[in-house]
C-alpha positions in Angstrom: -58.2 155.5 -8.4 -56.9 153.4 -11.3 -54.2 153.8 -13.9 -53.1 152.2 -17.2 -50.0 152.1 -19.3 -50.3 152.7 -23.1 -47.9 152.3 -26.0 -45.6 155.3 -26.5 -45.4 155.4 -22.7 -48.6 157.5 -22.2 -50.0 157.3 -18.7 -53.6 157.6 -17.8 -55.1 157.9 -14.4 -58.7 158.1 -13.3 -60.4 159.0 -10.0 -64.1 159.3 -9.1 -66.2 161.7 -7.1 -69.1 160.9 -4.9 -71.6 162.3 -7.4 -70.9 160.0 -10.3 -68.2 161.9 -12.0 -64.9 160.3 -13.2 -61.9 162.5 -13.8 -59.4 161.0 -16.4 -56.0 162.5 -16.7 -53.2 161.3 -19.0 -50.5 162.5 -21.4 -50.5 165.9 -23.1 -54.0 167.1 -24.0 -55.5 164.0 -22.4 -58.0 165.1 -19.9 -61.7 164.4 -19.6 -64.6 164.5 -17.1 -67.0 161.5 -17.5 -70.4 162.1 -16.0 -72.5 159.1 -15.2 -76.3 159.3 -15.9 -76.9 158.4 -12.3 -75.2 160.7 -9.8 -74.0 158.0 -7.4 -70.4 157.0 -6.3 -68.3 154.2 -7.8 -66.6 151.5 -5.8 -64.4 150.1 -8.6 -62.5 151.6 -11.5 -60.6 149.4 -14.0 -59.0 150.2 -17.3 -59.2 147.6 -20.1 -55.5 147.9 -20.9 -54.5 149.6 -24.2 -58.1 149.3 -25.5 -59.5 152.7 -24.8 -62.1 151.6 -22.3 -62.7 152.2 -18.6 -65.0 149.9 -16.5 -66.8 151.3 -13.5 -68.8 149.6 -10.8 -71.3 151.9 -9.0 -72.5 151.6 -5.4 -75.8 150.4 -6.8 -74.0 147.5 -8.6 -74.3 148.8 -12.1 -71.3 147.9 -14.3 -70.6 150.5 -17.0 -68.0 150.4 -19.8 -66.9 153.9 -20.8 -65.6 154.5 -24.4 -62.8 157.0 -23.6 -62.6 158.1 -27.2 -66.3 159.0 -27.3 -66.5 160.0 -23.6 -69.7 158.1 -23.1 -71.0 154.8 -21.7 -70.8 152.2 -24.4 -72.5 149.4 -22.5 -73.8 148.6 -19.0 -75.3 145.8 -16.9 -77.2 146.0 -13.6 -76.0 143.3 -11.3 -78.7 141.7 -9.1 -76.4 141.0 -6.1 -73.9 143.2 -4.2 -70.6 143.2 -6.1 -67.8 142.9 -3.5 -64.7 142.3 -5.8 -63.9 143.2 -9.4 -60.8 142.8 -11.5 -60.0 143.1 -15.2 -57.7 140.5 -16.6 -54.6 142.4 -17.9 -54.4 142.7 -21.7 -57.8 141.2 -22.4 -61.5 142.2 -22.4 -62.4 139.7 -19.7 -63.2 140.6 -16.1 -63.7 138.7 -12.8 -66.6 139.6 -10.6 -67.1 138.4 -7.0 -70.3 138.9 -5.0 -71.7 138.8 -1.5 -72.8 135.2 -1.9 -69.3 133.9 -2.6 -69.8 133.5 -6.3 -67.2 134.4 -8.9 -68.3 135.2 -12.5 -66.6 136.1 -15.7 -67.7 139.0 -17.9 -66.5 140.0 -21.4 -66.8 143.3 -23.3 -67.1 143.0 -27.1 -65.8 146.2 -28.5 -67.2 145.5 -32.0 -70.7 145.0 -30.8 -70.3 147.5 -27.9 -71.8 144.9 -25.6 -70.9 143.8 -22.0 -71.8 140.1 -21.5 -72.0 137.8 -18.5 -70.4 134.6 -19.7 -71.7 131.1 -18.7 -68.4 130.3 -16.8 -68.3 130.7 -13.0 -66.4 129.3 -10.1 -68.7 126.9 -8.3 -68.9 127.8 -4.6 -70.0 124.3 -3.6 -66.6 122.9 -4.8 -64.8 125.7 -2.8 -66.9 124.9 0.2 -66.2 121.2 0.1 -62.4 121.8 -0.2 -62.5 124.4 2.5 -64.7 122.4 4.8 -67.3 125.1 5.2 -71.1 125.1 4.8 -72.2 126.1 1.4 -75.4 128.0 2.4 -73.3 130.2 4.7 -70.6 130.8 2.1 -68.7 134.1 2.9 -68.6 136.9 0.4 -65.7 137.5 -2.0 -63.4 140.4 -1.1 -60.6 140.0 -3.7 -60.0 138.4 -7.1 -56.4 138.4 -8.4 -55.2 136.6 -11.6 -52.0 134.8 -10.7 -48.9 136.2 -12.5 -47.1 133.9 -14.9 -50.0 131.5 -15.2 -51.1 132.6 -18.7 -54.4 133.4 -17.3 -55.1 129.9 -16.1 -55.1 130.6 -12.4 -57.0 133.0 -10.2 -56.7 133.7 -6.5 -60.0 134.3 -4.7 -60.1 135.8 -1.2 -63.1 135.6 1.1 -64.0 137.9 3.9 -63.6 135.2 6.6 -59.9 134.8 5.8 -60.2 132.0 3.3 -57.7 132.1 0.4 -58.2 129.8 -2.6 -56.3 129.4 -5.9 -58.6 128.1 -8.7 -57.3 126.6 -11.9 -59.6 127.9 -14.7 -58.4 125.4 -17.3 -58.8 122.3 -15.2 -61.7 123.5 -13.1 -60.2 122.5 -9.8 -58.9 124.0 -6.6 -55.1 124.2 -6.4 -54.7 125.6 -2.9 -56.8 126.4 0.1 -55.4 128.5 3.0 -57.1 130.1 5.9 -57.1 130.9 9.6 -56.3 127.3 10.5 -53.0 127.6 8.7 -51.7 130.4 10.8 -48.7 128.4 12.1 -46.4 131.3 11.9 -42.7 130.8 11.3 -40.0 133.5 11.2 -37.6 135.6 13.1 -38.0 139.0 14.8 -37.2 141.8 12.3 -33.7 142.9 12.8 -33.5 145.6 10.1 -36.2 147.9 11.4 -35.3 151.4 12.5 -35.3 152.1 16.2 -38.5 153.7 17.7 -40.6 151.7 15.3 -43.1 149.0 16.5 -42.9 147.0 13.4 -42.2 143.3 14.1 -42.3 140.0 12.3 -44.1 137.5 14.6 -43.0 133.9 15.2 -45.9 132.8 17.3 -49.7 132.6 17.2 -51.4 135.2 19.4 -54.7 134.8 21.0 -56.3 137.1 18.4 -55.0 134.8 15.6 -57.1 131.9 17.0 -60.3 133.7 16.1 -61.5 134.3 12.6 -59.5 137.0 10.9 -61.4 139.1 8.3 -59.6 140.1 5.0 -59.8 143.8 4.1 -57.1 144.1 1.3 -54.6 142.0 -0.7 -52.0 142.2 -3.5 -49.3 140.1 -5.0 -45.8 140.7 -3.5 -43.7 139.0 -6.2 -43.5 139.0 -10.0 -44.1 135.2 -10.3 -47.1 135.1 -7.9 -45.3 133.1 -5.2 -45.9 135.7 -2.4 -49.2 137.1 -1.5 -49.7 140.0 0.9 -53.0 140.2 2.8 -54.3 143.0 5.0 -56.8 142.3 7.8 -59.5 144.2 9.6 -57.6 143.8 12.9 -54.5 145.7 11.4 -52.3 142.7 10.7 -50.5 142.1 7.4 -49.8 138.4 6.5 -47.3 137.3 3.8 -48.3 133.9 2.4 -46.1 131.7 0.3 -48.2 130.0 -2.4 -47.4 127.6 -5.2 -46.9 129.1 -8.7 -48.0 127.7 -12.0 -44.4 126.6 -12.7 -43.8 124.9 -9.3 -42.5 121.4 -9.8 -44.4 120.0 -6.9 -47.5 122.1 -6.0 -48.7 119.5 -3.6 -45.5 119.6 -1.6 -45.4 123.4 -1.6 -49.0 123.6 -0.4 -48.3 121.3 2.6 -45.3 123.2 3.8 -45.9 124.6 7.2 -43.4 127.5 6.7 -45.8 129.4 4.5 -46.9 132.5 6.3 -45.4 135.3 8.5 -47.2 138.2 10.1 -46.3 141.9 10.1 -47.6 144.0 12.9 -47.2 147.8 12.7 -48.4 148.6 16.2 -48.8 146.7 19.5 -52.0 148.4 20.4 -55.0 146.3 21.0 -57.3 148.3 18.7 -55.8 149.0 15.3 -57.0 150.4 12.0 -57.9 148.0 9.3 -55.4 147.7 6.4 -57.7 149.1 3.7 -55.2 149.8 0.9 -52.3 147.5 0.0 -49.9 147.7 -3.0 -46.5 146.5 -3.8 -43.6 147.3 -6.2 -40.4 145.4 -7.1 -37.4 146.5 -5.1 -34.7 147.1 -7.7 -32.0 147.9 -5.1 -31.9 144.4 -3.6 -32.0 140.8 -4.8 -35.1 139.3 -6.4 -36.2 138.2 -2.9 -37.7 141.4 -1.7 -40.2 144.2 -2.4 -41.7 147.4 -1.2 -45.1 147.4 0.4 -47.3 150.4 0.5 -50.3 150.4 2.8 -52.8 152.5 4.7 -53.9 151.3 8.1 -52.5 148.9 10.7 -51.7 151.7 13.2 -53.3 152.2 16.5 -56.8 153.8 16.4 -56.5 157.5 17.2 -52.9 157.8 15.8 -51.9 160.3 13.1 -53.1 159.4 9.6 -50.1 158.1 7.6 -49.3 156.1 4.5 -46.7 153.5 5.4 -43.9 152.2 3.0 -41.9 149.1 4.0 -38.7 147.9 2.2 -38.7 144.1 2.8 -36.3 141.2 2.2 -36.5 137.5 2.5 -33.1 136.2 1.5 -33.7 132.5 2.3 -37.4 132.3 2.0 -40.5 133.8 3.5 -39.5 132.6 7.0 -36.5 135.0 6.9 -38.5 138.1 6.1 -37.1 141.3 7.6 -37.7 145.0 7.2 -34.9 147.0 5.7 -36.5 150.4 6.0 -39.7 152.0 7.2 -41.2 155.3 5.9 -44.4 157.1 7.1 -45.9 159.8 4.8 -48.4 162.2 6.2 -50.8 163.1 3.4 -51.9 166.7 2.8 -55.6 166.1 3.6 -57.7 163.0 4.4 -56.4 159.9 2.6 -58.7 158.5 -0.1 -56.6 156.2 -2.3 -53.2 155.6 -3.9 -51.8 154.0 -7.1 -48.3 153.1 -8.3 -46.7 153.9 -11.7 -43.6 152.2 -13.0 -41.2 154.9 -14.1 -40.7 155.1 -17.8 -39.2 157.3 -20.5 -37.3 160.3 -19.2 -37.9 159.4 -15.6 -36.9 155.7 -16.0 -34.7 154.4 -13.2 -36.3 151.1 -12.4 -38.4 152.5 -9.6 -42.0 153.7 -9.1 -44.0 156.8 -8.8 -46.4 157.0 -5.9 -49.7 158.9 -6.5 -51.8 159.7 -3.4 -55.3 161.0 -3.7 -56.6 163.0 -0.7 -59.8 164.8 0.1 -60.9 167.2 -1.1 -59.6 166.1 -4.5 -55.9 166.7 -4.2 -53.4 164.5 -6.2 -49.9 164.2 -4.8 -46.9 162.5 -6.4 -43.7 161.0 -4.8 -40.8 159.7 -6.7 -38.0 157.4 -5.4 -35.7 160.3 -4.6 -38.4 161.8 -2.4 -39.1 158.5 -0.6 -35.4 158.1 0.0 -35.2 161.5 1.4 -37.9 160.6 4.0 -35.5 157.9 5.3 -32.8 160.5 6.1 -35.2 162.9 7.9 -35.7 162.7 11.6 -39.0 164.5 11.2 -41.7 164.1 8.6 -41.0 167.2 6.6 -42.3 168.0 3.1 -40.2 166.4 0.4 -38.7 168.7 -2.2 -39.4 166.3 -5.1 -43.0 165.6 -4.2 -45.7 167.7 -5.7 -49.4 168.5 -6.0 -51.2 168.3 -9.3 -51.9 171.8 -10.4 -55.3 172.3 -11.9 -55.2 174.3 -15.2 -58.2 176.4 -14.0 -58.3 176.9 -10.2 -61.8 176.7 -8.8 -61.3 176.4 -5.0 -58.0 178.0 -4.2 -58.7 180.8 -4.9 -62.5 180.5 -5.1 -63.9 181.2 -8.5 -66.9 183.6 -8.4 -67.7 184.3 -12.1 -66.5 183.1 -15.5 -66.9 184.0 -19.2 -66.0 182.4 -22.5 -65.5 184.8 -25.4 -64.8 184.5 -29.1 -61.9 186.4 -30.7 -61.6 187.3 -34.4 -58.6 185.3 -35.5 -57.9 187.7 -38.3 -58.1 190.8 -36.0 -55.3 192.7 -34.3 -56.4 191.5 -30.9 -55.9 187.8 -31.8 -52.4 188.6 -33.2 -51.4 190.5 -30.1 -52.7 187.7 -27.8 -50.9 185.0 -29.9 -47.6 186.7 -29.3 -48.3 187.0 -25.6 -49.4 183.3 -25.5 -46.2 182.2 -27.1 -44.1 184.1 -24.6 -46.2 183.0 -21.7 -46.0 179.3 -22.6 -42.2 179.5 -22.9 -41.9 181.1 -19.4 -44.8 179.3 -17.6 -43.9 176.3 -15.4 -45.7 173.1 -16.7 -45.1 171.1 -13.5 -45.8 171.5 -9.9 -42.7 169.6 -8.9 -40.0 171.9 -7.7 -37.2 169.9 -9.2 -35.8 169.2 -12.7 -38.1 166.3 -13.2 -41.3 166.6 -15.1 -44.8 166.0 -13.7 -45.7 162.6 -15.2 -49.3 163.4 -15.9 -49.7 166.6 -17.9 -53.4 166.2 -18.7 -54.9 169.4 -20.1 -51.7 171.3 -19.3 -49.9 171.8 -22.6 -46.1 171.2 -22.5 -45.2 172.5 -25.9 -46.3 175.3 -28.3 -48.7 174.5 -31.1 -46.8 173.4 -34.1 -48.9 175.3 -36.7 -47.1 178.3 -38.0 -50.4 180.2 -38.5 -51.6 179.6 -35.0 -54.0 182.4 -33.8 -56.0 182.8 -30.6 -59.7 182.3 -31.4 -61.3 181.9 -27.9 -60.4 183.2 -24.5 -61.8 182.1 -21.1 -61.8 184.5 -18.2 -62.5 183.8 -14.5 -63.0 186.2 -11.6 -62.1 185.2 -8.0 -63.0 186.0 -4.5 -59.7 187.7 -3.8 -60.4 190.2 -6.5 -58.1 188.8 -9.1 -59.0 187.8 -12.7 -57.3 185.2 -14.9 -57.5 184.8 -18.7 -56.7 181.7 -20.7 -56.2 180.8 -24.3 -59.2 178.5 -24.9 -58.6 177.9 -28.7 -57.8 174.3 -27.9 -59.3 172.1 -25.1 -56.0 172.4 -23.2 -56.2 175.9 -21.8 -53.0 178.1 -21.5 -52.8 181.0 -19.0 -52.3 184.4 -20.6 -52.9 187.0 -17.9 -53.4 187.3 -14.2 -54.9 190.6 -13.3 -54.5 191.2 -9.6 -56.5 193.7 -7.6 -53.2 195.2 -6.6 -52.7 196.7 -10.1 -55.5 199.2 -9.4 -55.7 198.8 -5.7 -52.3 200.4 -4.8 -52.2 203.7 -6.6 -49.4 205.8 -5.1 -50.9 208.1 -2.4 -54.4 206.8 -3.0 -56.3 204.2 -0.9 -59.1 202.7 -3.0 -61.4 200.8 -0.5 -63.1 197.7 -1.9 -60.7 197.2 -4.8 -60.0 193.7 -3.6 -63.7 192.7 -3.3 -64.9 189.4 -5.0 -65.3 189.7 -8.8 -68.9 189.6 -9.8 -69.0 190.4 -13.5 -66.7 190.3 -16.6 -66.7 191.7 -20.1 -64.2 191.6 -22.9 -64.1 193.7 -26.1 -61.9 192.5 -29.0 -62.1 195.8 -30.9 -60.7 197.9 -28.1 -58.5 195.0 -26.7 -59.9 195.7 -23.2 -61.5 194.0 -20.2 -64.1 195.3 -17.8 -64.2 193.9 -14.2 -67.1 194.5 -11.8 -67.0 193.5 -8.1 -69.4 193.1 -5.2 -68.5 196.6 -3.8 -70.0 198.2 -7.0 -66.7 199.0 -8.6 -66.0 198.7 -12.4 -62.4 198.6 -13.5 -61.3 199.0 -17.2 -58.1 197.3 -18.4 -56.2 197.8 -21.6 -54.7 194.3 -22.2 -52.0 195.1 -24.8 -50.5 198.3 -23.5 -46.9 199.4 -23.9 -44.5 200.8 -21.3 -45.5 204.5 -21.0 -47.0 207.1 -18.8 -50.8 207.1 -19.0 -53.8 208.5 -17.3 -55.6 206.6 -14.6 -59.2 207.9 -14.0 -61.1 207.4 -10.8 -64.7 208.3 -11.3 -67.4 208.5 -8.6 -71.0 209.6 -8.7 -69.9 213.2 -7.9 -66.4 213.7 -9.2 -63.6 212.5 -11.5 -59.9 212.5 -10.6 -57.1 211.9 -13.1 -53.7 210.4 -12.0 -50.6 209.9 -14.1 -49.0 206.5 -13.7 -46.0 204.8 -15.2 -47.1 201.3 -16.2 -45.1 198.5 -17.6 -45.8 196.5 -20.8 -48.9 194.3 -20.6 -52.3 194.9 -18.9 -52.8 198.5 -17.9 -55.6 200.0 -15.7 -57.3 202.9 -17.5 -60.2 203.8 -15.2 -62.0 202.8 -12.1 -65.7 203.7 -11.6 -67.1 203.6 -8.1 -70.7 205.0 -8.4 -72.4 203.3 -5.5 -72.0 200.3 -3.2 -74.5 197.9 -4.8 -72.8 194.8 -6.3 -72.3 194.7 -10.1 -74.4 192.0 -11.6 -73.7 192.4 -15.4 -71.4 194.2 -17.8 -72.2 194.6 -21.5 -70.2 196.6 -24.1 -71.3 197.9 -27.5 -70.1 196.3 -30.6 -67.1 198.7 -30.9 -66.5 198.9 -27.2 -66.9 202.7 -26.8 -69.7 202.3 -24.3 -70.3 199.9 -21.4 -73.6 199.2 -19.7 -73.5 198.2 -16.0 -76.3 196.4 -14.3 -76.4 196.5 -10.5 -78.0 194.3 -7.8 -80.2 197.2 -6.7 -81.9 197.3 -10.1 -80.1 200.4 -11.5 -78.2 200.7 -14.7 -75.3 203.0 -15.6 -73.9 203.8 -19.1 -70.2 204.5 -19.2 -68.2 206.2 -22.0 -65.0 204.2 -22.2 -63.1 206.7 -24.3 -63.6 209.6 -22.0 -63.9 207.7 -18.8 -67.2 209.4 -18.0 -70.7 208.5 -17.0 -73.4 209.1 -19.6 -76.4 208.3 -17.4 -77.5 206.4 -14.4 -81.1 205.2 -14.1 -83.3 204.8 -11.0 -84.2 201.3 -10.0 -86.1 199.8 -12.9 -87.9 197.2 -10.9 -90.8 198.2 -8.6 -89.6 195.6 -6.1 -85.9 196.7 -6.5 -85.0 193.3 -8.0 -81.5 192.9 -9.5 -80.7 193.2 -13.2 -80.6 189.7 -14.6 -79.8 190.4 -18.2 -78.5 193.2 -20.5 -78.3 193.5 -24.3 -77.4 196.3 -26.6 -77.8 196.8 -30.4 -76.4 199.5 -32.6 -77.8 200.5 -36.0 -78.1 203.4 -38.3 -81.9 203.8 -38.1 -83.4 202.9 -34.8 -86.8 204.3 -35.8 -87.6 201.1 -37.7 -87.3 198.9 -34.6 -89.0 201.5 -32.3 -92.0 201.9 -34.6 -92.5 198.1 -34.7 -93.1 198.1 -30.9 -96.7 198.3 -29.8 -95.7 200.5 -26.9 -93.3 202.6 -28.8 -92.7 206.2 -27.9 -92.1 209.0 -30.4 -88.4 210.0 -30.1 -85.6 211.6 -32.1 -82.1 210.3 -31.8 -79.2 212.6 -32.3 -76.5 212.0 -34.9 -73.7 209.7 -34.1 -73.8 206.1 -32.9 -77.4 205.1 -32.3 -78.5 202.2 -30.2 -80.9 200.7 -27.7 -80.3 199.0 -24.3 -82.5 196.1 -23.4 -82.7 195.4 -19.7 -84.5 192.7 -17.8 -84.8 192.4 -14.0 -85.3 189.2 -12.1 -89.0 189.9 -11.6 -89.4 189.9 -15.4 -89.6 193.6 -15.9 -88.4 194.5 -19.4 -87.2 198.0 -20.2 -85.8 199.5 -23.5 -83.6 202.6 -23.1 -82.0 205.0 -25.5 -78.4 204.0 -25.4 -77.1 207.6 -25.2 -79.6 209.5 -23.0 -81.1 206.8 -20.9 -84.6 207.9 -21.8 -87.2 205.2 -21.6 -88.3 203.9 -25.1 -90.5 201.0 -24.0 -91.3 198.9 -21.0 -93.3 195.9 -20.1 -93.9 193.6 -17.2 -94.0 189.9 -18.3 -96.4 187.7 -16.3 -94.7 185.1 -14.3 -95.6 182.0 -12.5 -95.4 182.1 -8.7 -91.8 181.8 -7.3 -90.2 181.9 -10.7 -87.5 184.3 -11.8 -86.2 185.7 -15.1 -82.6 184.6 -15.6 -81.6 185.4 -19.2 -82.5 187.4 -22.3 -81.4 187.2 -25.9 -82.0 189.3 -29.0 -82.5 187.3 -32.2 -81.8 189.4 -35.2 -83.3 192.9 -34.8 -87.0 192.0 -34.4 -87.3 189.2 -31.8 -86.6 189.0 -28.1 -86.1 185.7 -26.3 -86.2 185.5 -22.5 -85.7 182.5 -20.2 -87.0 182.0 -16.7 -86.7 179.4 -14.0 
């Protein structure tokens, strides 16, 4: 997970999935899903600050530069060796790359030429090996590369897996500092500010485990000037190293000081979790000699999964380091990553926002007030000012089963009615999952204000049906979707005095008609429910229609969506719904291969066919056309049947089943007009059918 700050205080955050997708979330209407050509995970994500580019490193060591404006890969390089460390230099288009052989290279992205280049400059590992006293052929891999703050880009800290830490001067091409396991002459005092019942301690002696090689697993700077380095180890320890800065008067004297490292140990257990994530933020509540450390790991193996936050001070130098407070956060789900945001704008208070990413794909946020509340709680209870990022379109909770995107005539009455509802809904809808007065800092595709255009009209709507029987509708005129309706199964599932079994079954089909301003919902129990979306408060008839009878109930319904009729003809799941152009009739395709034609105005059944497929395959596609003279199209068919249509609306229903059986029916009587079995390849299925004009039929199979 990675973030960047932009001018105008926009925030952008990115995270990646295991199949090569990158989710980018930012300010209002800033939300994108980047899909890599290769569906493989990424191990590094880095923004090129304020330049509109994101750099990713895949598990196959391919470096990709994403153009966020174009939402595509602008340039890429396939690296030959395994990339073990990667860091973009803040405010530039340069990047450091460390590999498994101990080499550190420099890359540059040229935005004008849209080209990523490996520059000739590199950090020679033979020089590092000579200074560190190690064998060059067995040089350890690089695990971290950090440009040193306040060095104008002239210094870079390189960490190796075997515990070796080196500061390299880029301008002078020389080693400034070498530290490692041999320098673990720990100085300090036992922490006096730690809360009781915590095992955290600052060690003042070298343990037996410190005499062996300690492997580095994470690192970060712990001061603004780059004088303190925090390093996490595989054995669960955290070391704080005092290192010379670029402005130090006597770097040589500072590098020889033996009071240069202290150890933090979270647990006294013999086997502890590696410190795999390590971040810091400046502590505004204390003097300049202090910070907050955020890390995952270090606790005893088998202990409860927590993210730990330490408030540290070193009033008279690193040897006086002590812990002021200790907070453990139990994430909602399995921990994946974390990132810190400096608070800006309306939320500015000199602190930080903590974002925690957990599996499966949950994003949680904690502000300073929330973290302070944890200190005063005896038990780890949920914090009132923390929150979970709310997806504009829920997919998993509840589970989405079907969806549909529909066009709406912006000059029609339906668009005008929806526009009024959208305006009201946007004013009332919560735009943040945080249950306090503070705003969620990343709005992404969730709009936080109304469109400014005075003539704004709804042009597209997106509907989704769910496993719990509910249906949601969004305004999809712009990429940032706005919720309009939530149609719960309880609207038609709790008619007074009537128990409608199966009303809450998973939704399996949807259809919307702009002309009648209505929605049809089909479910897996074979039910079809008709809703009037723009009804007014009044008594109205609610019709329940079965294969054998029709019952009419009078209900008093409030303004908004109103249930007009419920059809329960048989128990086969509804596969497809298709209305005529003016919405007065609705064709229903069932999994058993049967088709029913419903009269919407009278809430009646015009006809029900037998199974059209010889093998009882489900209906895979439906299409209807209406015209004044159907004889023209009928006579053009080679297998046409002589027929006479009655006066009134004339039309044909085209039906295709999954075994590629095509049937054409009279839209009023259900009489067969034409039929044909289309030859198919073995193990293939017909999945879709389209009418092109009034003379051509297109079908698609898989």
